[in-house]
Structures are given as structure tokens and as C-alpha cells.
C-alpha positions in Angstrom: 21.6 -61.9 55.2 24.1 -59.5 56.3 27.5 -61.1 58.1 30.7 -59.3 58.7 33.7 -60.0 60.9 37.0 -58.3 61.7 40.2 -58.6 64.1 41.9 -55.8 65.7 45.3 -56.7 67.2 47.6 -54.7 69.7 51.1 -53.9 69.2 51.0 -53.0 65.6 51.9 -49.4 64.6 48.6 -49.6 62.1 45.9 -52.1 62.4 45.1 -51.7 58.7 42.0 -49.6 59.7 41.3 -46.2 58.2 39.0 -43.5 59.7 37.1 -43.5 56.4 33.3 -43.2 57.0 30.3 -43.5 54.7 27.5 -45.9 53.7 29.1 -49.0 52.6 32.1 -48.8 54.6 32.5 -52.1 56.3 35.9 -51.6 58.0 35.7 -50.7 61.6 36.6 -47.2 62.7 38.7 -46.9 66.0 37.7 -43.7 67.7 40.7 -41.8 69.2 41.4 -38.5 70.6 37.9 -37.7 71.7 37.4 -34.2 73.0 35.2 -32.9 75.8 31.8 -32.4 74.0 28.2 -32.0 75.2 26.1 -35.2 76.0 24.2 -34.8 72.7 27.4 -35.1 70.9 28.9 -37.9 72.7 26.2 -40.1 72.5 27.3 -40.4 68.6 30.7 -41.5 69.9 29.2 -44.6 71.8 28.3 -42.5 74.7 31.8 -41.2 75.5 33.6 -37.8 75.7 37.0 -36.7 77.0 37.5 -35.9 80.7 40.0 -33.0 81.3 41.4 -33.0 84.9 43.2 -30.0 86.6 46.4 -32.1 86.6 47.8 -34.0 83.7 47.2 -37.7 84.7 47.9 -41.0 82.7 45.1 -43.8 83.6 45.4 -46.4 81.1 43.5 -49.0 83.0 40.6 -46.7 82.9 40.7 -45.8 79.4 38.1 -46.8 76.9 38.8 -48.7 73.4 36.0 -47.4 71.0 35.2 -49.5 67.9 32.6 -48.0 65.5 31.2 -49.9 62.4 28.1 -49.7 60.5 25.3 -52.1 59.6 23.3 -51.8 56.4 19.8 -51.4 58.0 18.0 -50.6 61.1 16.9 -53.9 63.0 18.6 -56.6 65.6 22.1 -58.0 65.2 23.7 -60.8 66.7 27.3 -59.5 68.0 30.1 -61.9 69.4 33.2 -60.3 70.8 36.3 -62.5 71.9 39.0 -60.8 73.7 42.4 -62.9 73.7 45.5 -62.0 75.4 49.0 -63.8 74.6 51.2 -62.4 77.2 49.4 -60.4 80.0 46.7 -61.3 82.6 43.5 -58.9 81.9 40.9 -58.1 84.8 37.7 -56.1 85.3 37.1 -56.3 81.5 33.8 -54.4 80.7 32.1 -54.5 77.4 29.8 -52.0 76.3 27.8 -52.0 73.2 25.8 -49.1 71.3 25.3 -46.0 73.4 27.3 -46.9 76.4 25.0 -49.8 77.1 27.0 -52.3 79.6 26.8 -56.0 78.1 29.2 -57.5 80.6 31.2 -56.8 83.7 34.3 -58.3 85.7 35.7 -60.4 82.8 39.1 -62.1 83.3 41.4 -63.2 80.7 44.6 -65.1 81.9 47.8 -64.9 79.7 47.3 -67.4 76.7 43.6 -67.7 77.3 40.5 -65.7 76.1 36.7 -64.7 77.1 34.0 -64.6 74.7 30.5 -62.5 74.9 27.5 -62.9 72.8 24.6 -60.5 72.6 21.9 -58.9 70.6 22.2 -55.2 69.7 19.1 -53.1 68.3 20.4 -50.5 66.0 17.4 -48.1 65.5 16.7 -44.5 64.9 16.7 -42.2 68.1 16.2 -38.5 69.0 19.5 -37.4 70.8 19.5 -35.3 73.8 19.2 -31.2 73.2 17.9 -32.0 69.7 14.3 -32.0 67.9 15.6 -34.3 65.2 15.6 -38.0 64.9 19.1 -39.4 64.3 19.2 -42.1 61.6 22.8 -43.3 62.3 23.3 -46.9 61.6 26.6 -47.4 63.8 27.2 -50.0 66.1 29.4 -49.3 68.7 31.6 -51.8 70.8 33.6 -50.1 73.8 36.2 -52.0 76.0 37.8 -51.2 79.3 39.8 -52.9 81.9 43.1 -53.4 83.8 46.0 -54.1 81.6 43.9 -54.1 78.5 45.6 -50.6 77.0 48.3 -48.3 76.9 48.4 -44.4 76.2 49.8 -43.6 72.8 52.7 -40.9 72.3 50.1 -38.3 72.0 49.1 -39.1 75.6 45.5 -39.4 74.7 44.9 -42.1 72.0 44.5 -45.7 74.0 46.0 -48.8 71.9 45.8 -52.2 72.6 48.7 -53.8 74.4 51.0 -56.0 72.4 49.5 -59.7 72.3 45.8 -58.7 72.7 43.4 -59.5 70.1 39.6 -58.4 69.7 37.7 -60.3 67.1 34.1 -59.4 66.3 31.6 -60.9 64.5 28.2 -59.3 63.5 25.2 -61.0 61.6 21.7 -59.8 61.0 19.1 -61.8 63.2 15.6 -61.0 64.0 14.7 -61.3 67.6 12.4 -59.7 69.9 13.0 -56.2 71.2 12.6 -54.9 74.9 11.7 -51.2 74.4 12.4 -48.7 77.2 10.2 -45.5 77.5 10.9 -43.1 80.5 13.1 -40.3 81.5 16.6 -39.8 82.6 16.4 -42.1 85.4 16.2 -44.9 82.7 17.9 -43.3 79.7 21.1 -43.7 78.1 23.8 -41.1 79.5 27.1 -40.3 78.2 30.4 -40.7 80.5 33.7 -39.4 80.5 37.1 -41.1 79.8 39.1 -41.9 81.8 36.0 -44.1 83.1 35.0 -43.9 86.8 31.7 -45.4 87.6 31.0 -43.5 90.4 31.2 -40.2 88.7 29.5 -41.6 85.4 25.9 -40.4 85.2 23.9 -43.7 84.2 20.3 -44.7 83.6 19.3 -48.1 84.9 18.4 -48.9 81.1 22.2 -48.7 80.3 22.9 -51.9 82.5 19.7 -53.7 81.8 21.3 -55.4 78.8 23.7 -57.2 81.0 20.7 -59.3 82.4 19.1 -60.4 78.9 19.7 -63.2 76.4 17.7 -64.0 73.1 16.5 -60.5 72.9 17.6 -56.8 71.8 17.3 -53.9 74.1 16.3 -50.3 72.4 16.2 -47.5 74.9 14.0 -44.9 73.8 14.0 -43.1 77.4 15.3 -39.5 77.2 15.9 -36.8 79.7 13.2 -34.6 80.9 10.2 -36.8 79.2 6.8 -36.8 80.7 4.1 -39.1 79.7 2.9 -36.5 77.1 6.5 -35.6 75.7 7.3 -39.3 74.9 4.3 -39.1 72.6 4.6 -35.4 71.4 8.3 -35.5 70.9 8.4 -38.3 68.4 10.1 -40.9 70.4 6.9 -43.0 70.6 6.6 -42.8 66.6 9.8 -44.7 66.5 8.6 -47.6 68.6 5.1 -47.6 66.7 7.3 -47.7 63.4 9.5 -50.8 64.5 7.7 -52.6 67.0 6.8 -56.4 66.4 4.5 -58.9 68.0 6.0 -60.4 71.1 8.2 -57.4 71.7 8.0 -56.1 75.1 7.6 -52.4 76.2 8.7 -51.1 79.6 7.1 -47.9 80.8 8.6 -45.8 83.8 7.7 -42.2 84.2 6.9 -39.9 86.9 9.7 -37.6 87.8 8.8 -35.2 85.1 5.1 -35.6 85.3 5.3 -34.6 88.7 6.4 -31.1 87.6 3.7 -30.7 85.1 0.4 -29.7 87.2 -1.6 -30.8 84.1 -0.1 -34.5 84.7 -1.3 -35.2 88.1 -1.0 -39.0 89.4 -4.6 -40.2 89.2 -5.5 -38.0 86.2 -3.3 -37.0 83.4 -0.4 -39.7 84.2 -2.6 -42.4 84.9 -4.6 -42.0 81.6 -1.3 -41.8 79.5 -0.1 -44.9 80.9 -3.7 -46.7 80.3 -3.4 -45.6 76.6 -0.1 -46.6 75.9 -0.6 -50.1 77.4 -3.7 -50.4 75.4 -1.9 -49.3 72.1 0.9 -51.9 72.7 -1.4 -54.7 73.6 -3.4 -54.0 70.5 -0.3 -54.6 68.6 0.4 -57.7 70.6 3.3 -56.0 72.4 3.7 -57.1 75.9 3.8 -54.4 78.7 5.5 -53.7 81.8 4.6 -50.7 83.6 7.2 -49.5 86.5 6.8 -47.1 89.3 9.1 -44.3 89.2 12.6 -45.1 91.0 12.7 -43.1 94.2 14.6 -39.8 94.7 16.8 -39.8 97.7 13.9 -39.7 100.6 13.5 -36.4 102.6 14.0 -36.5 106.2 11.6 -35.1 108.7 12.5 -34.6 112.5 10.2 -36.1 115.0 8.5 -32.9 115.7 8.0 -32.2 112.0 6.6 -35.8 111.5 4.1 -35.4 114.4 3.0 -31.9 113.0 2.7 -33.1 109.3 1.2 -36.4 110.1 3.9 -38.3 108.1 6.7 -40.8 108.5 10.2 -39.2 109.4 11.3 -40.4 105.7 9.0 -39.7 103.1 9.0 -39.9 99.1 8.1 -37.3 96.5 6.7 -39.7 94.2 4.6 -42.0 96.2 1.4 -40.9 94.5 2.8 -41.6 91.3 3.8 -45.1 92.2 0.6 -45.8 93.7 -1.0 -44.4 90.4 1.4 -46.3 88.1 0.3 -49.8 90.1 -3.5 -48.9 89.5 -2.7 -48.1 85.6 -1.1 -51.7 85.5 -3.8 -53.5 87.2 -6.6 -51.7 85.2 -4.7 -52.4 82.2 -4.0 -56.1 82.8 -0.3 -55.7 82.3 2.7 -56.7 84.4 3.9 -54.3 87.0 7.4 -53.8 88.6 7.4 -51.6 92.0 10.6 -49.9 91.5 9.4 -47.1 93.3 9.2 -49.1 96.9 12.2 -51.3 96.1 14.3 -48.2 95.7 12.8 -46.2 98.6 13.6 -48.9 101.1 17.0 -49.3 99.7 17.8 -45.8 100.1 16.5 -45.7 103.7 18.3 -48.8 104.5 21.5 -47.3 103.3 20.9 -44.0 105.0 23.7 -41.2 104.2 25.5 -44.1 102.3 23.1 -44.2 99.5 24.6 -41.0 98.2 27.5 -43.3 96.9 25.0 -44.5 94.3 24.0 -41.0 93.0 26.0 -38.5 91.3 27.6 -35.7 93.8 25.1 -33.1 94.9 21.9 -35.1 93.2 18.8 -36.6 94.9 17.4 -38.2 91.5 20.2 -39.3 89.1 22.3 -42.2 90.0 25.7 -43.0 88.9 26.7 -46.2 87.2 26.9 -48.3 90.6 23.6 -47.0 91.4 22.1 -47.8 87.9 23.5 -51.5 88.1 21.7 -51.7 91.8 18.3 -50.6 90.2 18.8 -52.8 87.1 19.2 -55.9 89.5 16.1 -54.8 91.7 14.2 -54.9 88.3 15.1 -58.2 87.5 14.4 -59.7 90.8 11.1 -58.1 90.8 10.4 -59.6 87.3 11.8 -63.0 88.6 9.2 -62.9 91.5 6.2 -63.1 89.1 6.5 -65.9 86.7 4.1 -64.3 84.2 6.4 -61.3 83.8 7.3 -61.1 80.1 11.3 -60.4 80.8 11.4 -63.9 82.3 11.6 -65.2 78.7 15.0 -63.3 78.2 16.7 -63.7 81.7 20.2 -65.0 81.3 20.0 -65.8 85.1 22.9 -63.3 85.9 23.4 -62.4 89.3 21.2 -59.4 90.2 23.6 -58.3 93.3 26.2 -55.9 92.5 29.7 -56.4 94.4 31.0 -52.7 94.8 34.8 -52.9 94.8 37.2 -50.1 96.1 38.1 -49.4 92.5 34.2 -48.9 91.8 33.9 -46.3 94.5 37.2 -44.3 93.5 36.4 -40.7 92.7 37.9 -39.2 89.6 40.4 -36.6 90.4 39.3 -33.0 90.4 38.1 -31.9 87.1 37.9 -28.9 84.6 34.3 -28.1 83.3 33.3 -26.0 80.3 29.8 -24.4 80.2 28.1 -26.0 77.2 24.8 -24.2 77.2 25.9 -21.0 75.6 26.9 -22.6 72.7 24.0 -25.1 72.1 21.1 -24.4 69.4 17.6 -24.1 70.8 16.1 -27.4 70.7 12.3 -26.0 70.7 10.3 -26.7 67.6 7.4 -24.3 68.6 9.2 -21.0 68.7 10.2 -20.2 64.8 7.3 -17.8 64.9 8.4 -15.3 67.4 9.8 -12.6 65.7 12.6 -12.1 67.7 13.7 -14.8 70.0 17.2 -13.2 71.4 15.6 -13.3 74.8 14.7 -17.0 74.4 18.2 -17.7 73.9 19.4 -15.4 76.9 16.8 -17.6 79.2 18.3 -20.8 77.7 21.9 -19.8 78.1 21.2 -19.0 81.9 19.7 -22.2 82.5 16.0 -21.0 83.0 14.6 -23.2 80.5 14.5 -27.1 80.3 17.0 -28.1 77.4 15.3 -31.6 77.3 12.0 -31.0 75.9 11.1 -29.9 72.4 8.0 -27.7 72.9 8.0 -24.6 75.0 4.3 -23.5 74.6 5.5 -19.9 74.2 2.2 -18.2 73.6 0.3 -20.4 76.5 -0.6 -19.3 79.9 2.1 -19.5 82.7 0.6 -21.4 85.7 1.5 -20.2 88.9 2.8 -23.2 90.5 4.9 -24.2 87.1 6.4 -20.4 87.0 8.2 -21.2 90.4 10.4 -23.7 89.0 11.7 -21.6 86.4 11.9 -18.6 88.6 14.0 -20.5 91.2 16.5 -21.4 88.6 16.9 -17.8 87.6 17.8 -16.8 91.3 19.7 -19.8 91.7 17.5 -20.8 94.8 16.6 -24.3 96.3 13.4 -25.2 97.4 12.7 -25.6 101.1 11.5 -29.0 102.6 9.3 -29.8 104.3 6.4 -27.8 103.5 4.3 -27.0 106.4 0.8 -27.0 104.8 0.1 -23.4 104.9 -2.0 -23.8 101.7 -5.2 -26.3 101.3 -4.6 -26.6 97.6 -0.9 -28.1 98.0 0.2 -31.4 99.5 3.5 -31.9 100.9 4.8 -34.4 98.5 4.2 -32.1 95.4 7.1 -30.9 93.6 5.8 -27.1 93.6 5.4 -27.4 97.6 9.1 -26.7 98.4 9.2 -23.6 96.1 6.0 -22.4 98.0 7.6 -23.0 101.3 10.7 -21.0 100.1 8.5 -18.2 99.1 6.8 -18.1 102.6 10.0 -18.2 104.3 11.7 -15.4 102.3 8.8 -13.3 102.4 8.1 -13.3 98.5 4.3 -13.7 98.5 1.9 -10.9 98.3 -1.2 -11.9 100.3 -3.3 -10.0 98.0 -2.8 -13.2 95.5 -4.0 -15.8 98.1 -7.4 -16.9 98.2 -9.3 -17.5 101.5 -12.3 -19.4 101.9 -13.7 -19.9 105.4 -10.5 -20.6 107.5 -8.4 -22.0 104.7 -5.9 -20.5 102.5 -5.4 -21.3 99.0 -2.1 -20.7 96.7 -3.8 -21.5 93.5 -1.2 -23.3 91.8 -3.0 -24.1 88.5 -4.5 -20.7 88.2 -2.8 -18.6 85.3 0.0 -16.1 86.4 -1.0 -12.4 86.2 1.4 -9.7 85.1 0.8 -8.1 88.6 1.7 -11.2 90.3 4.6 -11.9 88.2 6.2 -8.4 88.9 5.4 -9.1 92.4 7.3 -12.3 92.7 10.5 -11.0 90.7 10.9 -7.3 92.4 10.3 -8.9 95.8 13.3 -11.5 94.9 15.5 -8.6 93.7 15.1 -6.8 97.3 18.1 -7.5 99.4 16.7 -7.1 102.7 14.0 -9.8 103.5 12.1 -7.3 105.8 11.9 -4.7 103.1 10.0 -7.2 100.6 6.3 -6.0 101.6 6.3 -3.9 98.5 2.7 -3.6 96.8 1.8 -5.0 93.6 1.3 -1.5 91.9 5.0 -0.7 93.0 6.2 -3.9 91.8 4.5 -3.3 88.3 5.8 0.2 88.3 9.5 -0.8 88.8 9.3 -3.9 86.4 8.1 -1.2 83.7 11.2 1.1 84.5 13.7 -2.0 84.5 12.2 -3.4 81.3 11.2 -6.6 83.1 7.9 -5.9 81.6 7.9 -3.8 78.7 5.1 -2.2 77.1 3.1 -5.4 76.6 1.0 -5.1 79.7 0.7 -1.1 79.6 -0.7 -1.1 76.1 -2.5 -4.3 76.1 -0.6 -5.6 73.2 1.0 -8.8 72.2 4.4 -8.3 70.6 4.6 -11.6 69.3 3.2 -13.0 66.2 2.0 -16.3 66.9 0.4 -18.6 64.2 -2.9 -20.5 65.4 -1.1 -23.9 64.2 0.1 -24.0 67.5 -3.2 -24.2 69.3 -5.0 -27.4 69.6 -8.3 -28.6 70.9 -6.5 -31.1 72.9 -4.2 -28.6 74.4 -3.6 -28.6 78.1 -3.0 -24.8 77.9 -5.0 -21.9 77.4 -3.7 -18.9 75.0 -2.3 -16.1 77.1 -4.0 -12.6 77.2 -3.9 -9.8 79.2 -4.1 -9.6 82.3 -2.3 -13.3 82.2 1.4 -13.5 81.0 2.6 -15.9 78.5 5.3 -18.5 79.0 7.5 -16.3 76.4 6.9 -13.1 78.1 7.6 -14.8 81.4 11.0 -16.2 80.3 12.0 -12.9 78.7 11.8 -11.0 82.1 13.5 -13.6 84.0 16.6 -13.4 81.3 16.2 -9.6 81.9 16.2 -10.0 85.7 19.5 -12.3 85.5 21.1 -9.3 83.5 20.0 -6.9 85.9 21.1 -8.7 89.1 24.5 -9.1 87.5 24.7 -5.5 86.7 23.2 -3.7 89.9 24.7 -6.2 92.4 21.7 -7.4 94.2 22.4 -9.8 97.0 19.8 -12.9 96.0 19.2 -15.4 98.6 22.2 -17.4 99.9 20.9 -21.0 99.2 22.7 -21.7 95.7 21.4 -25.4 95.6 19.5 -26.4 92.5 16.9 -29.1 92.4 17.7 -31.8 89.6 15.8 -30.4 86.7 15.0 -33.7 84.9 
């Protein structure tokens, strides 16, 4: 049975611990001098990286003290953390574990006293952000933050415990149930900057959830960008299958990214995937909770728009997915948590103040304050139904959140360094491309989704899905509400905002629109042809909206001349050498062939268009806002 303990005392020049690392090294490593880094790297430092401010500042009460130690094997561990103080009064102490999971908050230690927290930690493999490889790191992190806890070292960056403060840690191996979290960026573990400002720290609600749990460990397998397909295809579900035990709990919360995949419609692909996960987990005697997706900030309609569209003045983009999740839970015979309804109603109640709970400029991703609010809502929803399995592990913590002035304080102006250009491509299905330079270019320009592992490069590009990547390339936001011009698009679909922008900006060639009787059809699920592709891009490159009535033939000619489309269409050849290994009988996509454009070729042309608009000075639409990608 593994057991270890150690004590770290403040006020000493050297605590007796080195930065030596490696298997079998049981002394803790104190993380210092963290640098600004990509989130995928920060998550391996307990979920932290260094903020860089425009002006030099010293904020010791917002510094974070990070302790890293290793355990011998994957599994669950009991952890006891005791913080004592001889001389100073400590306030607002926060304890994090693992990859920035909040264990407790608001601890107070009077001079000559102590506080103690006991919890269980799950040390399991995981797949980091922007990576396709499983990380088998067996590190266990404990991070501390609070008023009067730390001072800044002589280098102006390394935090040290103040004199008279002692942190004692006990870690012992103990098998307990695991609560597994499966979902997207609204649930996942997100990195944050030091100094720590909750309002400016992106946090999935799963990071706060351990604060409400006793007698079980929480393992968060959620990941930015995941759909109900990607969770299985990208290897996250495999980790669950490998380590799950009877009486564990699986919480499923998807929808935000399924909404952007037209093959994962609410009552088809999305619903069927939830049924499959629930059936497989139940067969393994794992208890299941299906959550409806948390609401994005609702869109507002004027009274006139509301009447014209026959919709309420505030509407959600995820209502259909919430209903499908509820039906999947009912049909599977598992517990259900209606987070969508709870969060939607709360955002409506808060009105403009709800933005205090989200990352600046975002309508989807909460900050740490928002994540605490949602985790509390989830616990209240579980407590409402006695048969909900989470009730077996409820520590009776107050689900409410008291927001202090300190919590709402925003970080000073920061300096940001673009990270994408130096990142490696995460996609596992592109090595067979003879020359993937243009994929790198598209990735660097932010056209591609960095959070998924499969690009499906040789598959057909659907018309609706193409719009999301095109609008990233032209830095154009979608427009809501969508006014129902086309019969095959609903107001609450993700693509409808882009289609409305196309209408408003005169970017649609009417020849591509199908008409049956008095109804028009955009055909979002049809494969995109080379002519349609060229038409979208060439029209978008025209500065004057009134001069965008360009024929498809002329768009194709200009696309050839500008090398947006090369000889691939003209010669009816495929310049890529793909192997049939990427094809599957269960594939949701068809192999692209002329006259339809593949995803890889579409991305190549988009990257080329970005290069051209930089060099020829084309004025693109003024609205540079971008919808959240994940």
C-alpha cells in the first residue's frame, strides 16, 4: 500500500526539496518560474502558466504555490492537506488539485491555527489539448492561493510561503468510486494564468465539481471541441473503458460541438450516440447521468422579430439538443440533469450581468465564477431527485456562490503571444498528404479546429460545414436572427447565422439555391462543388457589396488565376495520395471527387485567400467578431 507525507515550511532559504524528477522520486517538486505557455503545456504544470502584464506588477495575494509529486500507478488516492500559520492571519485560501480542480474555497486560518482538507484524487491517463497522444504522467498536483499566504522572491516571480506558514500533505492509495466526466469545453479542465483572477480565468464547470464531492474521486475526460463522435473516435472513451469499475458514475454532457456537425442532428446522430454510451456503461454496471448542454448566452429578438419568426424574445441555440438529451436519458433509463433549462433561465434573469460569468467577448465559455455557479446548479438538480447517483457522494456543501468584489476584479492589461504558429498539427489522418504545407498555413491562420484529431481531408466538404471555416478565414461573424429564407434551415441551427450573413452580404449565387414550389432550399448537407466554392470566396474578396453579382464561371476563372483552385479541377485529377485506410463503411462522409471539393483542397484555398487578402489589400467585411469555436 502506497503512503507518503511531506511538510513544506515557509521562511527558509531552501525547503530541502530539489527539482529532481523521475519515476521513484518521492520528494515533492515546487513549481517555480512558470513561463507563458500554450494551454496544452500549462495543463502539465497543474493547469497554470504565467500572465504577462503590460506594466510590471507584484500581486503576492494572487500568486499560486504549486506542489508536484508522483504516485506509483494510476488509480485513486486519499489526500490530506493541512495549512497552519504561526504569525499571520490567512484569508480566502483556495486549494486546487490535479489539473486545476478546485477542492475548497474561502478557507480562513487565524494566527496560531490551521485548516485541513481531505479529498480523493484520480490520477489517470489523459489526452491533452492540441495533442493526439495519450499522456501517461502520474503526477499529482496541489496548488495553493490566498491572502497573506505568499511573498514574491528576489527574482520578482517565484512565490514562497511566508515565514511561519507550514503546508503538510499526506497521500495514500485507496480505491474509491470514480465519477467520470465526458463532454466538451464547457465541462473540461482549462488552464489559467498566474497571478490568479477568477473572472479572467476560463473554467469548465467540471473543474469546480470536486468541491461538492466526498467519498469519490473525479476524473475529467472532457475536452475542448469534442462531439459525441469525437469522444469515442479520439481515444478519450477508451481511457474510461480501461479503468472504469462497477458503481462508478459517468456524466455525459455534449451538444455545443455536435450542433456544428450536421451529421449529428439532435434526434439522430447525437441522440443515438448518447443511447450507445448509456447502454455500454450500464452493461459494465456503471451508473449514468445525461446532462443537457449548458446554455450559451441567449440571443435577443426585438418584439417585431419575435412576432415575425414566431419565437420568444430570448431564445437558445441548443434547445433541440436539450430535448434530445432528456429523451435519451428517459429512453435509456438513466438519470437526467437539465442544465440547459437552469442556465438559460439564469442568464435571462441576470440579463446583461450574465456576461460577468463568461470570458470577455464570449457567449459560450464561462470564467471560474460562472463554472462555480453551474456546478452548484448541477448539485441542486441532483439533490432534487433522490435516485440520482451523485447523492451518494454529496458533501452537503452550499451550492450557492457568494461573489466578492475580489472575485469580480479583472486582471490588469496583459500581453498576449500568438501560440498557433508554433504548435504542431494535432491531426492523425493527414500524414498521407504529399505536401501538407497548406494545412499548416490554414492551421496557423486559425481556419482549422485545433481541438479535434481527425481532419477527414479526403472527404466531401458539406456546404453548411464549409461556412464555419470560411467565416474564420474572412474574420466575419454570423448574423442573428436568421429570417427563415430557406426551408431547410431552422432559426436555432448553428449554420443559420452564417447563411443570414451570406444573404446580407450578397455572397450567394442564386444558381446554387434549389426551388420547389414557392420554397427555397440552401442545401446545407449537400457536397460543395468547386464552382460553389469559388463563388463564395471570390465574392467575399470583392470590396464592394454591390459588385458581388459575379457569375460562377467568372469566379472559377479568377480562382484559377489566383491559385485559390489550382489544376485539380481543370484536369480532373487529385493531387493528393490518400490510402483507403481512412475510409470506413460506417463513415459519415463520402470520398470527394470532381465536381465536389474535398476538405483538404478547401482548406488549401482558404489559406491562399488569406495570403492574397493580405497582399492585395482587399477590404473584407467590417464585423471582425468570431463565434466561439468550441
